[in-house]
N, C-alpha and C positions, 0 to 999 in steps of 0.2 A: 504494500500500500504506500503510495507516495506521501511524503511529508511536506506540509505546506506551512508557510509562515503566517502568523496571525499577530495582530496588534495586542499588546498586553500592557499592564501598568504595575509598578512595584507598590509596596505597601505605603510608601510615603506620598503617592499620588504623582510621582514623576513619570511621564509617559515613557514606555519602553516598547520597542518593536521586537521582532525576532532576534535571533542571534545577531542580526544586523545592528541592533541598538547598543552593542557594547561600546562604551566610550573610552578612548585611550586616555591615559593620564600622563601628566608631566612627571619628571623624576621627583621622588620624595623619599622620605625615610621608610623603614620597614613598618608595616602595620600588622598588629597582632590581634587575632580573634581566639577566644577560648572555647568555642563550641557551644555557646549559649543560645545561638540562633539569632543574635542581634545584628549580624553582618559586619562587614568591615567599615572603615571610616567613610563618611559621606564623600562623594567625589570619586570613589573607585569605580572602575568600569562596570556598568550594569549589564553587560553583555549577554549573549545567549548562545544559545545553542543554542572541529573537529578540530621498516616496521620492526638487529634487535638484541641487544645485550641486556639481560635483566640482572638485577642484584641477586646475590645468592647468599646462603648461609643463614644462621639463626642468632648469633650472638655478636656483641661488640666487645672490644678489648678495653672497657672502661674499668680502671682499677677500683676494686671494692664495690662494684655494682653487680647485683645478682643478674644472671642471664635473663630471667623472666622480666626484669624491669626495663630492658632495652626497648624503646618505642618503635612502632612500625612507622615507616617514612614513605610519603608519597610526594613526588615533585611534580607540580603542575606548571606546564609551560605551553608555548605555541604562539600562533600568530596574534598580533594585536588586533582586537576586534572579533576574535573567534570564540569568545565566551569563557575566558579564564576565570573571571570573577564569579560567574554563575557556577562554574564547577567547584570553585573554592567554597562558596557559600553553601553549596549542597553538602560538602564534606563537613563543614562547620555544623550544619543542622544535624548531621549524623553523629556528632560528638567529637569530631577531630579538633585538635589544637591547630589553628590556621595562622600562618605568618605570611603576609603579603609583601612582595618586593624585598625579601631578605637577600643581602649580598651573598652570593654563592659560597664565598670563603667562610661564612659563618654557619653554614649548614651542619658540619660536623660538631661544632660547639653547641648548636641547638639540640642535636641528638643527645649529646652527653648530658646537657642540662635536664633533658627529659628523662634520661636514665636515672638521674639522681633525685627525681621528684617523688620517689617512693610509690610509683604506680599512678600518680595523679595525671601524668601526661603519657598515655599509652599509645596514642596515635598522633603523628605530626604530619601536617600538609604544608608544603612550602611553595609559594608562587614565585617563579623565576621568569623574568622576561626582559625585553630590551630597555625597559625603563631604568634598569640597573646595569646598562651596557658597560659602564666603566669596570664593573666587577664580573662581567659575564665570562671573560676568559678564565676566571678562577673556577668555573663550574666543573670543568673537566678534572682539575686536580682534586676538587672536593669529592667528586664521584669516586675517584681512585682511592682517596682516603677512606671513604665509607666501605668500599669493597675490601680494602686491606683489613679493616676491622670487622668484616663479616656482618655488616649491618644490612638487614633486609630493607630494600628500597625499590620503589616502582616509579616509573615516569609516565605521566599522562600528558599527551600532546594534543592540543586543540588546533585543528586544521580547518581551512575554509578556502573557497575559490577566490580568485582575484576579483571577479565580478561582485561577489557578495561582500567582500571586504571594502571595496570602493564604495558600494552603496551604503554601507554602514557608516563609514567615515563622513561621507557627504551628508547623510541624514542628521548627524550630530554637529556638522560644521566645525570639525576639529581636524588639525593636521595629523598625519601619521608621524609617530615619534622619530622616524628615521628619514623622512622625506626632505628635510632641510629646505633649500630653496627650490627643490624640484616638485614633481607632481606626487600625488598619493601613490600611484603605481610604482614610482621610483623607490619610495619608502618600503612598499610591500616586497619588491624584488630584493632590496638590500636585506630585509629581515629574513626572507626565505633562505638566502645564502648564509646568513649568520646562524640560522637554526638548523641547517641541513643535517649536520652530524647528530645533533640532539634528537631530531625527528627519527633518524635511523636507529637510535638507541632506545626509542620509546617502547614501553610494554603495552600501552594502549593508545591508539590514535583514534580520535573522534572527529569526523567531518561534520561541521556545523553549518554548512552552506545553506541547507534548507530546513534547519531546526529553529524552533522558537525556544523561549526560556524554559517552558514547561517540558518540552521534548528533550532538551539537554539534561535537565534535572532528572527526568525519568531514566535516561541512559546512565547517568552517574549512580542513581539509586540502584539500578539493576546490577551494577558492578561492585558497589561497596556497602550496600545496606545489610547484607547477610551477616549473621553473627559469626560464622566461620567461613573463611575463604575456601572455595573448592580448589582442587588441584589445577583444573583447567576449565575455562569457560569459552564456549564457541558461539559465535554468531554466524548463522548461515543466511546469506542474503541473496535473494534472486534479483536480477536486474536485466535490462535490455541494452544490448550493445549500441543501439541507435541513440540511446540517451547518455552514453558515455560510461567509462569504467568507474567503479567506486574507488575513490582515492584512498580509502582507509582499508582496502582489502589486503590481507596477507597472502591469500591463495585465490587464484581465479580459474574457473572451470568453464569451458565453452561447450554448450549442448547443441550447437547448430549443426552437428553431424547427424542429428536425428531428423526425420521428417517433421515438418511444421504443421501442427493441428490447425493453424490458421487457414490452411487451404482445404480443410474438410468442412463444408458448409454447416453441418449440424453441430460441429464442435467450436466453430469460430466465436460464437457469443460467450462461451464459457471460459474459465480460467483453469490453471493447473490444480486448483483446489477441488475441482469437480471430478467425481470418480470416473466418469466416462473419459475425460481428457487424460487423467493419470493412467488409466488402463491402456489407452491408445499409445501413450508415450512409451510405456514399459512393455508393450507387446511388440515393439520394434526390435529387429535383430541388433544385438550388441548392447541394448540399453541396460538390461539387468546385469550383463557381464561387466559393463563399465562401472555400475554402481558397486558391485562386489569388489572389483579390483581397487577402485578409488577409496572405498572404505578401508581396505587393508593398508593402502598407502597412508591414509590419515592416521591409522594406528601407529605406524612407524614415525610419522612426523610428530604426533602428539607425545610419544615417549621422549623424543628429542627435545621438544619444547619444555616438558616437565624437568628434564635434566638441566636445562639451561635456565630454569626459573621463570620462563615465560608463562603467564597465567591466562592470557587472552589471545584468541585467534579469530579472525574474520575470514570466512570462506565465501567468496562471491561466485554464484552460479549464474551464468548468462545465457540468454538466447537472443533472438532478434529484437523482440519487443518487451521481454520480461513478463509475459502473460501466461504462456502455456508450458513449454518444456522446462524452463528454468524454475518455475514455481513448483511443478510436480516433482522435479528432481530434488529441489531444496527440502521439500517436506519429507521425502523418503530418506535423504541423507541425514537430516536432523534426527529423525526417529532412530536411525542406526547408531548415531553418536550417543544419543540419550541412553540407548540400551547398553552401551559400553561404559556408562557411568560418567560421561562428559555432560556437564550442565550446558544446555543448548537453548539458544533463542533463535527464532526464525523471523526474518524481516523480508517483506516483499516490496522492494523499493519502488518499482515502476508499475506494478499491477494496478490497473484502473486509469492509467494515463491515456490509453487509447480511447 
């Protein structure tokens, strides 16, 4: 089902649009939230809602601190205007201790302080972005320090298309923090280049191009609201190639090698959720064999992801329009993953667009 932007307002009455309404901020000091649900300081981006080395290990080498006291760490980053503040506020509402715009060099110190809080700070979320660009080069060293101390950490990267970001900055009439004397697109290009390596290291990439505030919060809730983190979470997403590849996909499958139900008049009005369409798709030669073999391949990939500490994977299943073959295959594939103990969510990105 396609995601559409809708107008919304925050609790203070300030108008907010979709992820598009995230407002960039000038550089300022770190802002701290304690998970009380009150949000960060006024003036932070109201954004909305978008692949891999993950942190591993279970303990940090903090002298005199019990292993159980080491806090869980999530680093939130991504494109300006892509919804970082909304993601951070969602974690705050879930009880995380949130620090906005913390210089990266201070992240290990924050983790150590949390470890000495006698369990009062069990989960820390840090927002890192180009507002602190003077310190951004220190992020790589900080991540290396955390890995050396075996601190469990995850990186959430908020992504969005150039068109969506330009629309959001224009709607709030504020410059991109990196555009200088140039255009908004110049700032976006510079930021993409600056964040390229970090995006590659991200454990979870969320594309917010077509998400509003509530949809982004729902995605964050789905990933972090559980009491216990599963070993691996999978999102199986059907899509239509004619609408473009999903930018947040880890794996892409092309089902266009199968006959298209669109050309069967009695099946054309239906979708892959319809039993007749699904039966037609999997009655084709090699369809079931493909599903069997690809499921086996995913078992191998999933085992590797778990060893590397990667907790999230997005599997994009495509056909021409994202209505028949990709939808039917996504449903079957998700059912098989769930049967293997993988927590699975199914998203039909383009179903209904025709």
